[in-house]
C-alpha positions, 0 to 999 in steps of 0.5 A: 611741762618740760623744764627746758621748754623754750631753752636753747639746746647746748651746742659746741663750745670752743676754747676762748681765753677766760680768767680762771679766777673769774670762772672759779668765783662764778662756780663757787657762787653758783654752787651756793645758790644752787643749794639754796634754790633746790632745798627751798624748791623742795621744802616749799614744793615750788615747781617754778623754783625747781625749774630755775635750778635746772637752768642754773645747773646747765649754766654750771656745766658750761662753767665747769667745761670752761674751767677745765679748758683754762686749767689744761692750758695753764699747765706747762710743766710738772710743777704746774700740774701738781699745783693745778691738780687740786684745782681740777678737784675743786672744779669737779667737786663744785660740779658734783654739788650742782648735780646733787642740786639738780637731782633735788630739783628733779624730785619735783619736776619729775614728781618722784613723790613727796608728802603733801603736808611737807610744806606746812610742817616747816618751822614758821620762822624758817626763811625760804627763797621765792621767784618773782617775775618783775612787771613793767607796772611794778613800783620796783622796776627801774630802781636800784636796790639801795633806793628800794631798801627792801631789807630795811623796809621788809626784811626781804633780800634780793639775792640774785637776778636773772636777766634773760640768760644772764645771772647776776649772782651778787647784786649790789646797792647800785644794781637796777631791777628791770622789767622782765627780770626774774628776782630771787628773794630770801625771807619768811613767807609772811615777809615775802608776800607783799614784796612778791605782790609788788614785783609781779602785780599778783597776790601771793597766796600762802598754803592752807594748813594741812595736817601731816598724814605720816607719823613724825613727818615734822621731825623728819623735815627738821632733820632734812633742814639740819642736813642741808644747813650742815652741808652748806656749812661744810661747803663754806668751810671747805672753800675757806680751808683752801683759801687759808691753807687750814688743816683745822678747817679741813678737819671740821669739814670732815667732822661735818661730813660724818655728822651728815652721814649719821643724820642720813642713816637715821633719816633713812631708818625713819623713811623705811618705817614710815613707808611701811605704815603709809597708805601711799609709800611712793610719797616717801621716795622723794625724801629718800632721794633728797637725803641721798643728794644732801649727803653727796653735797657734804661728800663734795665738800671733802673733795674740795678740801682734798688738797689740804688733806694731802698737804699740797700747795694751794695754787694762787688762782684758788686763793684769788677766787675764794678771797672776795672780802677781808673777812675770814672764817676760823676755828677756835677751840675754847680751852677750860679756864679761858676768858671765852668760857661763859661768853654769850653769843647775842644775835649771832655775835660774840659779846667781846670787843673783838666783834666776831660773828659766830657761825656754829659750835661743835660741842663734845656731848651735843654735836653741832649747834648752828647759831644763825641769829640765835643766842648761845653761850660758850662752854669749855671744850667747845669748838667755835666756827666764827667769821670776822677780820683777821685782827678780830680772829687773833684777839678771840684766839688769845681769849680762847687759851687758858693761862 
C-alpha cells in the first residue's frame, strides 16, 4: 500500500505572516512525537503507525519551509542575521530529526527487513504507542479527556489526536475526543488493549510469543531501546541548553552523542556477526538502518546546541518557543562529601524537600543511567540531570556542593 494513498500532494506554498515562535513550538513538539511514533512502529512492527510517521514528516517539511520564510523576512541587518543564524540551524536540525524518523518508518513501509521475533523480545514493562480510530459508537466519543480520566483509570495517556489533516499535539483536559479522530495512546500493551477496544469497537490482539531465531536478539533490542532513549534525552537537553543559554547542558548533549556513537558501533558489530550466522541475513538490514537513523537524531541534537557551543547570543524567539512551562532542566554535579551523596531517588523523584524530578544520571564508571520511574541512589561524582522549578534547582545545587 502506498503510504500516501488518498493524500493530497503538496503544492506550491506562498509566504504568509506567521508567528516564528508558534512554528518553532510546533516543530519541536512534532519532532519529539516523530521519535516516539517511529520507534514504537518499528519495535512493535506496527505498519499503520509507520504510515502516520510519514504523514507527520510531510507536515514537518511544511513547518520547516514556513519557519525559513519567516526568519528570512525577520533579518533586517547584520546583527539580526548573527542572532538568527543559530535559529536556522535549529530549524534544519529539527527537520533532520524528522527525516531520520521517516527513514525508521520506511523500514516497515518498504519492508527493508526486520527479525520476525523482534516484537516479542521487548521487555514486558516497556511502554509503546498505539493508534486507534475513534468510532461513533465509542463510549469515549464526544467526551473530554478530563471526563474520561483515562490515565487514572487505565494507565493509558492520550498524547496526540489527528483530526483529518489537523494534529492536536498536546491535548489538554478540556480537549474533546470526536468520532473520526485518530487517537495516539501511550501505555503498556496490556493496558492499551481495553482502551483501544473501547475506541475502535474491535478487539485488541496481542502477538503470539515467538522465540527469536537470531542469537542475542534480545540484547540487541535492549541496545536499540537505550539508543532511542539517550537520543531523546539529547534532543530534550539540546533545546534546554538553548533556552537557558547553558554551556553545561550543551556539554551533556555532546556526552550523550558520544555514548550513542559507541552504542551504534557495538550494535553494528553484533549485526554483522548475526548476519553471518543467520539463515536470512536480509532480516538484519532494517536493524542496521534503525541504528544509523538513531545516531542521526543524536547528531541533530548537537546541531541544535551549536549556537551555545559557539557562544552566540540566543535570539528571544527561541526562548519563547522552548519555554512552555515554569519547569527547567538542569545539570547538577554531586561533589564528594556533599549532602546529595546517598540521597535516594524514589519513583523518579529526589528524596529531598526541594521536590526535583530525576531524569538521568551520568556515572563516571558506569555511563548513563536513565531514571524514568525507577529507584536509584546518588553517588559522589555523579552528574544528575533533573527537572523542576528554578527555586527547587537552586536548593538542590546548594546540596550538591561540599562544605
